[in-house]
C-alpha positions as CSV (number, residue, x, y, z in Angstrom):
1,M,37.5,-29.5,-11.5
2,W,35.4,-32.6,-12.5
3,A,33.1,-32.0,-9.5
4,R,32.6,-28.3,-10.5
5,A,31.8,-29.3,-14.1
6,T,29.3,-31.9,-12.9
7,L,27.5,-29.4,-10.7
8,L,27.4,-26.9,-13.5
9,W,26.0,-29.3,-16.1
10,A,23.5,-30.7,-13.5
11,F,22.2,-27.2,-12.9
12,L,22.0,-26.4,-16.6
13,G,20.0,-29.6,-17.1
14,M,17.5,-28.6,-14.4
15,A,17.2,-25.1,-16.1
16,F,16.4,-26.8,-19.4
17,L,13.6,-28.9,-17.8
18,V,11.8,-25.9,-16.3
19,C,12.4,-23.3,-19.0
20,L,9.0,-23.8,-20.6
21,A,7.0,-23.4,-17.5
22,G,6.7,-19.6,-17.1
23,K,8.3,-16.3,-16.1
24,A,9.0,-14.5,-12.8
25,L,9.6,-10.7,-12.5
26,A,12.7,-10.1,-10.5
27,E,11.9,-6.4,-10.5
28,L,8.7,-7.0,-8.6
29,M,10.4,-9.1,-6.0
30,S,13.0,-6.5,-5.4
31,V,10.3,-3.9,-4.6
32,Y,8.8,-6.0,-1.8
33,L,11.9,-7.7,-0.4
34,P,14.8,-6.0,1.4
35,D,18.5,-6.4,0.6
36,G,20.5,-8.7,2.8
37,V,18.8,-12.0,2.0
38,P,20.9,-14.2,-0.3
39,G,19.1,-14.7,-3.6
40,Y,17.1,-11.4,-3.1
41,D,19.9,-8.9,-2.5
42,T,19.5,-6.7,-5.5
43,D,21.3,-3.5,-4.5
44,A,23.2,-2.6,-7.8
45,G,25.3,0.2,-6.4
46,V,26.0,2.5,-3.5
47,T,24.6,6.0,-3.2
48,V,25.0,8.8,-0.7
49,E,21.8,7.5,1.0
50,T,22.6,3.8,1.0
51,R,26.3,3.8,1.8
52,L,27.2,2.7,5.3
53,H,28.2,5.1,8.1
54,P,29.0,2.6,10.9
55,E,28.7,5.3,13.6
56,Q,25.1,6.1,12.4
57,M,23.9,2.5,12.0
58,P,22.1,0.4,14.5
59,V,24.4,-2.4,15.8
60,G,21.6,-5.1,16.0
61,V,21.2,-7.8,18.5
62,R,23.7,-10.7,18.4
63,E,22.6,-14.3,19.0
64,G,25.6,-16.4,18.5
65,D,26.7,-16.1,14.9
66,L,23.4,-14.4,13.9
67,V,22.7,-10.7,13.9
68,L,19.1,-9.6,14.4
69,A,18.1,-6.2,13.2
70,P,14.6,-5.2,14.3
71,R,13.1,-1.9,13.0
72,L,9.9,0.0,13.4
73,E,8.6,2.8,11.2
74,E,5.6,4.9,12.3
75,A,4.4,7.4,9.7
76,T,1.5,9.9,9.4
77,G,0.5,12.1,6.6
78,Y,-2.0,13.0,4.0
79,T,-2.9,11.6,0.6
80,S,-4.8,13.8,-1.9
81,N,-6.6,10.9,-3.6
82,A,-7.0,7.7,-1.5
83,L,-9.3,6.2,-4.1
84,A,-7.1,7.2,-7.1
85,V,-10.3,8.4,-9.0
86,S,-11.7,11.7,-10.3
87,P,-13.0,13.7,-8.5
88,Q,-10.3,13.2,-5.9
89,R,-11.1,12.2,-2.3
90,G,-8.3,12.9,0.2
91,S,-7.6,11.4,3.6
92,W,-5.2,11.5,6.5
93,E,-3.3,8.2,6.8
94,I,-1.3,6.3,9.4
95,V,1.3,3.7,8.4
96,T,2.9,1.2,10.8
97,A,5.7,-0.9,9.5
98,P,7.7,-3.3,11.7
99,S,10.4,-5.5,10.3
100,L,13.1,-7.9,11.3
101,T,16.2,-8.9,9.3
102,I,18.5,-11.8,10.4
103,T,21.9,-12.2,8.9
104,S,24.8,-14.6,9.6
105,D,28.3,-13.5,10.6
106,W,30.3,-16.3,9.1
107,S,33.7,-16.2,7.4
108,R,32.3,-18.5,4.7
109,D,28.7,-19.3,3.6
110,A,25.8,-17.1,4.5
111,F,22.3,-17.1,5.7
112,G,19.7,-14.3,5.7
113,A,16.0,-13.9,6.5
114,A,13.6,-11.0,6.6
115,M,10.1,-10.4,7.8
116,S,8.1,-7.2,7.3
117,L,4.6,-5.9,7.7
118,T,3.1,-2.6,6.5
119,D,-0.3,-1.6,7.8
120,T,-1.9,1.5,6.1
121,R,-5.0,3.1,7.6
122,Y,-7.1,5.9,5.9
123,L,-9.0,7.8,8.5
124,A,-11.6,9.2,6.1
125,L,-11.9,6.1,3.9
126,P,-11.5,3.0,6.0
127,G,-12.6,0.8,3.1
128,Q,-9.2,1.5,1.5
129,D,-7.2,0.2,4.5
130,R,-4.7,-2.5,3.6
131,T,-2.1,-4.7,5.3
132,D,0.9,-6.0,3.3
133,F,3.5,-8.4,4.6
134,S,6.4,-10.5,3.3
135,V,8.8,-13.2,4.6
136,S,11.9,-14.4,2.9
137,A,14.9,-16.6,3.6
138,G,18.0,-17.6,1.7
139,G,21.4,-19.1,2.0
140,R,24.7,-19.2,0.1
141,L,27.0,-22.3,0.2
142,D,30.6,-21.6,-0.8
143,I,32.2,-24.4,-2.8
144,G,35.8,-23.6,-3.3
145,D,35.7,-20.4,-5.4
146,D,32.2,-21.1,-6.5
147,N,28.9,-20.8,-4.6
148,L,25.3,-22.1,-4.6
149,T,22.6,-19.7,-3.6
150,L,19.0,-20.7,-2.7
151,G,16.1,-18.4,-1.7
152,A,12.4,-18.6,-1.0
153,A,9.8,-15.9,-0.3
154,H,6.1,-15.3,0.3
155,V,4.6,-11.8,-0.4
156,N,1.1,-10.5,0.4
157,A,0.6,-7.1,-1.3
158,H,-1.9,-4.9,-3.0
159,E,-2.0,-3.4,-6.5
160,D,-2.6,0.3,-6.5
161,R,-4.7,2.2,-9.1
162,S,-2.2,5.0,-9.4
163,Q,0.2,2.8,-11.4
164,V,0.0,2.0,-15.1
165,D,-1.7,-1.3,-16.2
166,T,-4.2,-1.5,-13.4
167,I,-7.9,-2.2,-13.5
168,P,-10.4,0.5,-12.2
169,S,-11.2,-1.4,-9.0
170,D,-13.0,0.2,-6.1
171,R,-10.1,-0.6,-3.8
172,P,-6.6,-2.0,-4.1
173,V,-6.5,-5.6,-5.5
174,A,-4.9,-8.0,-3.1
175,F,-2.4,-10.5,-4.5
176,R,0.2,-13.1,-3.3
177,I,3.5,-14.3,-4.7
178,D,5.2,-17.5,-3.7
179,D,8.7,-17.5,-5.1
180,V,11.7,-19.9,-5.1
181,R,15.0,-19.4,-6.8
182,A,18.5,-21.0,-7.1
183,A,21.7,-19.9,-8.8
184,Y,25.2,-21.5,-9.1
185,T,28.2,-19.2,-9.6
186,L,31.1,-20.8,-11.4
187,S,34.4,-18.7,-11.4
188,D,37.4,-19.6,-13.5
189,G,39.9,-16.8,-14.0
190,P,38.3,-13.9,-15.8
191,W,35.2,-15.9,-16.5
192,I,32.1,-16.1,-14.3
193,V,29.2,-18.3,-15.3
194,V,25.9,-18.1,-13.4
195,P,23.1,-20.5,-14.4
196,E,19.9,-19.8,-12.4
197,V,16.2,-20.8,-12.2
198,Q,13.3,-19.1,-10.5
199,A,9.6,-20.1,-10.1
200,A,6.8,-17.9,-8.8
201,N,3.1,-18.5,-8.3
202,Y,0.8,-15.4,-8.5
203,T,-2.7,-15.5,-7.1
204,Y,-5.2,-12.6,-7.1
205,D,-8.2,-12.0,-4.8
206,P,-11.6,-10.9,-6.3
207,T,-12.5,-7.2,-6.2
208,T,-15.3,-4.9,-7.3
209,V,-15.5,-2.4,-10.2
210,A,-18.1,0.3,-9.9
211,G,-19.7,-1.9,-7.2
212,V,-19.9,-5.0,-9.4
213,P,-18.1,-8.1,-8.1
214,T,-15.2,-8.9,-10.4
215,S,-13.1,-12.1,-10.3
216,Q,-9.3,-11.7,-10.8
217,A,-8.6,-15.4,-11.1
218,Y,-7.9,-15.0,-14.8
219,R,-4.6,-13.4,-13.7
220,D,-3.4,-16.4,-11.6
221,R,-0.3,-17.8,-13.1
222,L,2.7,-20.0,-12.6
223,V,5.8,-18.1,-13.7
224,V,9.2,-19.8,-14.2
225,Q,12.5,-18.4,-15.6
226,A,15.7,-20.2,-16.4
227,G,18.9,-18.7,-17.8
228,V,22.6,-18.3,-17.8
229,T,24.7,-15.1,-17.3
230,V,28.2,-15.2,-18.6
231,T,30.6,-12.4,-17.4
232,Y,34.1,-11.8,-18.7
233,Q,36.3,-9.5,-16.6
234,L,38.3,-7.2,-18.8
235,A,39.8,-5.6,-15.7
236,P,38.8,-5.1,-12.1
237,L,35.3,-3.5,-12.1
238,R,35.0,-3.7,-15.9
239,S,33.2,-6.7,-17.5
240,L,31.4,-7.8,-20.6
241,L,28.0,-9.6,-20.1
242,L,25.9,-12.1,-22.0
243,V,22.5,-13.2,-20.7
244,V,20.4,-16.0,-22.2
245,R,17.0,-16.7,-20.7
246,A,13.9,-18.9,-21.4
247,V,10.8,-17.5,-19.8
248,G,7.1,-18.3,-20.0
249,Q,3.7,-18.0,-18.4
250,D,1.2,-20.7,-17.4
251,Y,-2.2,-19.2,-16.6
252,T,-4.1,-21.6,-14.3
253,H,-7.6,-20.1,-14.3
254,T,-8.3,-18.8,-17.8
255,P,-12.1,-18.3,-18.1
256,S,-14.1,-20.7,-20.3
257,G,-14.3,-19.4,-23.9
258,Q,-11.4,-17.0,-23.4
259,P,-8.1,-17.8,-25.3
260,S,-5.3,-18.8,-23.0
261,P,-2.5,-16.2,-22.7
262,N,0.1,-18.9,-22.0
263,S,3.3,-18.2,-23.7
264,T,7.0,-19.0,-23.9
265,S,9.7,-16.4,-24.4
266,Y,13.4,-16.5,-25.3
267,Q,15.7,-13.6,-24.5
268,L,19.2,-12.8,-25.5
269,L,21.0,-9.7,-24.1
270,A,24.6,-8.5,-24.3
271,G,26.3,-5.5,-22.6
272,I,28.9,-4.1,-20.4
273,D,29.4,-3.3,-16.7
274,Y,32.0,-0.5,-16.3
275,D,33.1,1.2,-13.1
276,D,36.0,3.6,-13.2
277,D,36.2,3.4,-9.4
278,S,35.9,7.1,-9.0
279,V,33.1,9.1,-10.7
280,W,31.1,7.0,-13.2
281,R,29.5,3.6,-13.3
282,W,27.8,2.2,-16.4
283,R,25.7,-0.9,-16.8
284,M,24.1,-1.5,-20.2
285,L,22.3,-4.6,-21.6
286,A,20.5,-4.7,-24.9
287,G,18.9,-7.5,-27.0
288,G,15.7,-9.0,-28.1
289,E,12.8,-11.2,-26.9
290,A,10.7,-13.6,-29.0
291,R,7.4,-14.4,-27.2
292,R,5.3,-17.2,-28.6
293,F,1.7,-17.7,-27.5
294,A,-0.1,-21.0,-27.1
295,S,-3.3,-19.6,-28.6
296,P,-3.3,-18.8,-32.4
297,L,-5.6,-15.9,-31.6
298,Y,-2.7,-14.0,-30.0
299,A,0.0,-12.8,-32.4
300,D,3.6,-13.7,-31.6
301,Q,5.7,-10.7,-30.4
302,N,9.3,-9.9,-31.2
303,T,10.5,-7.1,-29.0
304,L,13.6,-5.0,-28.5
305,I,14.5,-5.2,-24.8
306,A,17.2,-3.3,-22.9
307,E,18.3,-1.9,-19.6
308,A,20.8,0.8,-18.9
309,G,22.0,2.3,-15.6
310,V,24.4,5.2,-15.1
311,G,25.8,6.3,-11.7
312,W,27.6,9.6,-11.4
313,Q,29.3,10.8,-8.2
314,P,30.7,14.3,-8.9
315,S,31.7,14.6,-5.2
316,A,31.7,12.6,-2.0
317,L,28.5,14.4,-1.1
318,T,26.3,13.8,-4.2
319,T,25.2,10.8,-6.2
320,V,23.2,11.0,-9.4
321,S,21.7,7.8,-10.9
322,A,19.6,7.2,-14.0
323,V,17.9,4.0,-15.2
324,L,16.3,3.2,-18.5
325,S,14.5,-0.1,-19.3
326,R,12.3,-1.7,-21.9
327,D,10.8,-5.2,-21.6
328,T,7.6,-7.2,-21.9
329,E,5.3,-8.0,-19.1
330,D,1.9,-9.7,-18.4
331,A,-1.1,-7.5,-18.6
332,A,-3.8,-7.0,-15.8
333,Q,-6.7,-6.8,-18.3
334,E,-8.7,-9.8,-19.3
335,G,-8.2,-10.6,-23.0
336,V,-4.9,-8.7,-23.3
337,S,-2.0,-11.0,-23.8
338,G,0.7,-8.6,-22.6
339,L,2.5,-5.3,-23.0
340,V,5.8,-3.6,-23.6
341,Y,6.8,-1.7,-20.5
342,S,9.3,1.2,-20.8
343,A,10.5,3.2,-17.9
344,A,13.0,5.9,-17.1
345,R,14.0,7.2,-13.6
346,L,16.5,9.9,-12.4
347,T,17.5,10.1,-8.7
348,I,19.7,12.6,-7.0
349,D,21.0,12.0,-3.4
350,H,22.9,14.7,-1.5
351,E,24.5,14.8,1.9
352,Y,23.6,18.3,3.0
353,L,25.1,17.8,6.4
354,R,26.6,14.7,8.0
355,D,23.2,13.9,9.6
356,V,20.9,15.4,6.9
357,L,20.4,13.6,3.6
358,L,18.3,14.9,0.7
359,R,16.8,13.0,-2.2
360,A,14.8,13.9,-5.3
361,Y,13.6,11.8,-8.1
362,A,11.5,11.8,-11.3
363,G,10.2,8.9,-13.4
364,L,8.3,8.1,-16.5
365,Q,6.5,4.8,-17.4
366,R,4.8,3.8,-20.5
367,A,2.7,0.6,-21.2
368,D,2.0,-0.3,-24.8
369,F,-0.5,-3.2,-25.0
370,F,-0.1,-6.0,-27.5
371,Q,-3.8,-5.6,-28.5
372,G,-3.4,-1.8,-29.0
373,G,-3.6,1.2,-26.7
374,H,-1.2,2.7,-24.2
375,Q,-0.8,4.4,-20.9
376,L,1.6,6.9,-19.5
377,G,2.7,7.1,-15.8
378,L,4.5,10.0,-14.2
379,T,6.2,9.9,-10.8
380,A,8.2,12.5,-8.9
381,G,9.1,13.2,-5.3
382,F,11.6,14.3,-2.8
383,G,12.6,13.4,0.8
384,V,14.7,14.7,3.7
385,T,16.3,12.3,6.2
386,W,17.5,13.5,9.6
387,V,19.7,11.1,11.4
388,L,18.9,11.8,15.1
389,N,21.3,9.1,16.4
390,R,22.3,5.6,15.8
391,N,18.9,4.2,16.5
392,A,16.5,6.9,15.3
393,R,15.8,8.8,12.0
394,L,13.1,11.3,11.1
395,L,12.0,11.3,7.4
396,F,9.8,13.7,5.4
397,T,8.8,12.4,2.0
398,Y,6.4,13.6,-0.7
399,D,5.5,11.5,-3.7
400,Q,3.3,12.4,-6.7
401,A,2.0,9.9,-9.2
402,A,-0.3,10.3,-12.2
403,V,-1.6,8.1,-15.0
404,R,-2.4,9.7,-18.3
405,G,-3.1,9.2,-22.0
406,S,-4.8,5.8,-22.0
407,S,-6.4,4.8,-25.2
408,V,-7.4,1.4,-23.7
409,P,-11.2,0.9,-23.3
410,P,-12.1,2.6,-20.0
411,Q,-14.0,-0.4,-18.7
412,T,-10.8,-2.5,-18.7
413,V,-8.1,-0.2,-17.3
414,A,-7.8,2.6,-14.9
415,G,-6.6,5.9,-16.3
416,N,-6.3,9.7,-15.9
417,D,-5.8,9.5,-12.1
418,S,-3.3,11.3,-9.9
419,R,-2.3,11.2,-6.3
420,G,0.1,13.0,-3.9
421,V,1.2,11.6,-0.6
422,G,3.1,13.4,2.1
423,L,4.4,11.5,5.1
424,V,6.4,12.2,8.2
425,T,8.1,9.0,9.4
426,L,10.0,8.1,12.6
427,R,12.3,5.1,12.0
428,L,13.6,3.2,15.0
429,G,16.1,0.4,15.0
430,L,18.3,-1.5,17.4
């Protein structure tokens, strides 16, 4: 018990030392990194589409105690607006996406790694071509009933103009994330205490706006987060939650004469995680964030933040999930210290046949900038997955995105753009 307490207080001390350095967005990392890597496994629930059917899943390639799961996706389709501008310019596109996931098969402890690449080619507009890739690795060390989790990742990606809070660049803006994180899970009866720290470095490449070279170095930042999550289990699958975090941003290339958007934030959230083990699952957190800026030219922000997720499974063939969230984020525009980001998403998964899965979703996003102005984003889409056999699936997807209602000066933010993308994808796995 003394050793467990020593580890916990040592971890809390480390969290206190780094809590003023910056903030990392876990949501962004979960978009670019797959489940299965300790420290980056963010799947919050099981749906009709994500649940396992062993007879339909690739078995992987075993090398000793490691299981290698290679996968290749080849897609072709059409986008109605490859430039995300008005008037629209469409193009046929080809997407090639190989990936490899490595997981351990140990009775205790765990290791995982993932590598992926996505190459997108626009036949009519080759200037919009892009290649994204990511690599991540993590491990979990079991210490009695507790465990220590470590993870690291590198992401190369591009920012698309069809999203809220983007600049009106002539092509997608390339950026990189280098991320490390650690968490220690302490279990004692109904109590689970998880102190964690995360550090991420964001760097952005220059771009052009209306043909004019434009540096994006003002967005480079070191982002660190430290916090503790306390869970009290009322009953199996039913828990109370308390989250305390210190987050902040350290911008490394603020232009001369421009006030620094460096800030420190403190968050407190409380909520419940309730699963009735049959039809419903609820997860709700609500609280506040106090963000304090280093420059007196930027007003301090006190913001209500919250996240709620509801899963409903009316039958074994259908899953409905809804997510609502409100938080603060860094802004893409120079001279804007941040924004309040609100989002809602509804997803319906249905198993039409054993080997035919259907999905439909709709989402709404809103960005309210600290310096005034707002943007609205609308997303919707549907997909059909046909399981050909254990190693092959054929997918048809259509996604529509639009940005509307911006009252931000047009020279600083993209707005009033829309795009539809339809793809046919062949997914192969071993």
